C-alpha positions in Angstrom: 115.5 198.0 213.4 118.5 198.4 215.7 121.4 196.1 214.8 123.3 197.1 217.9 121.2 195.9 220.8 124.1 195.5 223.3 124.4 197.6 226.5 126.7 200.5 225.9 128.7 202.9 228.0 129.9 206.3 226.8 133.3 207.7 227.7 133.2 211.5 227.4 135.9 214.1 227.7 135.3 217.8 227.0 136.7 221.3 227.1 135.7 223.4 230.0 132.5 225.3 229.3 131.1 223.3 226.3 127.3 223.4 225.9 124.8 220.6 226.3 124.2 220.9 222.5 127.9 220.2 221.8 127.8 217.1 223.9 124.5 215.9 222.5 125.7 216.3 218.9 129.0 214.6 219.6 127.3 211.6 221.2 124.7 211.3 218.4 127.4 211.3 215.8 129.5 208.8 217.7 126.5 206.5 218.2 125.8 206.4 214.5 123.1 203.8 214.0 123.2 202.7 217.7 120.3 203.8 219.9 120.9 206.3 222.8 118.5 204.0 224.7 121.2 201.3 224.6 123.5 203.5 226.6 123.5 202.5 230.3 126.0 205.0 231.8 128.5 207.7 231.0 132.0 207.7 232.3 134.5 210.6 232.7 137.4 211.7 234.8 136.7 212.9 238.3 137.7 216.5 237.4 134.6 216.7 235.1 132.1 215.5 237.7 130.7 219.1 238.0 131.0 220.1 234.3 127.5 221.7 233.9 126.8 220.5 230.3 127.9 217.0 231.0 125.8 216.8 234.2 122.8 218.3 232.3 123.3 215.9 229.3 123.2 212.9 231.7 120.2 214.2 233.6 118.2 214.9 230.5 118.7 211.3 229.4 118.4 209.7 232.9 122.0 208.3 232.5 124.2 207.9 235.6 127.5 209.8 235.4 130.3 207.7 236.8 133.7 209.2 237.4 137.2 207.7 237.6 140.4 208.7 239.3 143.6 209.5 237.5 145.1 206.3 239.0 142.3 204.1 237.6 142.8 205.7 234.1 146.6 205.3 234.3 146.3 201.7 235.3 144.0 201.0 232.3 146.4 202.8 230.0 149.4 200.7 231.2 147.5 197.5 230.4 146.1 198.7 227.0 148.8 200.2 224.7 146.2 200.6 221.9 144.2 203.3 223.7 144.3 206.8 222.0 146.6 209.3 223.7 145.7 213.0 224.1 148.3 215.7 224.5 145.5 218.0 225.9 144.4 215.5 228.5 148.1 215.0 229.5 148.6 218.8 229.8 145.4 219.7 231.6 144.4 216.6 233.5 147.7 214.7 233.9 146.3 211.6 232.2 147.0 210.2 228.7 143.4 210.3 227.7 139.8 210.4 229.0 137.1 209.0 226.7 138.5 205.6 225.8 139.6 204.5 229.2 136.5 205.9 230.8 134.2 204.1 228.4 136.0 200.8 229.3 136.0 201.5 233.0 132.3 202.3 232.8 131.6 198.9 231.1 133.8 196.4 233.0 134.8 193.5 230.8 133.5 195.4 227.7 135.2 196.2 224.5 135.6 199.5 222.6 133.1 199.6 219.7 133.8 203.2 218.8 137.3 204.6 219.3 137.9 208.2 220.2 135.8 210.6 218.2 136.4 214.3 218.5 133.7 216.9 217.7 133.7 220.6 218.6 135.5 220.3 222.0 134.0 217.0 223.0 135.6 213.5 222.7 133.4 210.4 222.8 134.3 206.7 222.9 131.8 203.8 223.3 132.3 200.5 225.0 129.9 197.5 224.6 129.2 194.7 226.9 129.4 192.4 223.9 132.8 191.0 222.9 131.8 190.4 219.3 131.0 194.0 218.4 132.9 195.7 215.6 135.1 198.7 216.3 134.9 202.0 214.6 138.3 203.9 214.2 139.2 207.2 215.8 138.4 210.3 213.7 138.3 214.0 214.3 136.1 216.7 212.9 138.0 219.4 214.7 140.0 221.7 212.3 141.5 223.6 215.2 141.9 222.9 218.9 141.9 225.9 221.2 143.8 224.6 224.3 143.0 227.7 226.3 139.3 226.6 226.7 140.0 223.2 228.1 
């Protein structure tokens, strides 16, 4: 039985050139006991709209990929000091982060239920339409980040 029946939105950031398998694994780990079928959309920064693995992941699960401008992400960051910051996103995309703000932007009025999770070049955060959902803290399974591949 699924205890997490709320509509969900994924916020995904990734290094350039990651595989569909890397995205799939990161999403599955971030979802935990939540069902992929509860996910209604995937949000990311506009720069990633043509990232092959991200587009393929969304297509394989019939999920719309919605993208957001740097300005929309910056506005959300200025209103939400608790969002996770990323030095790599700042360096390569000129924003303070991707997955958390994009999850929230993809689920207007929602709340983060999974904070930034990093797995093998992919970051995932999850927002829920429900305001009473519990939040999972940010973690990282990456031992080393190779900035040259972002």
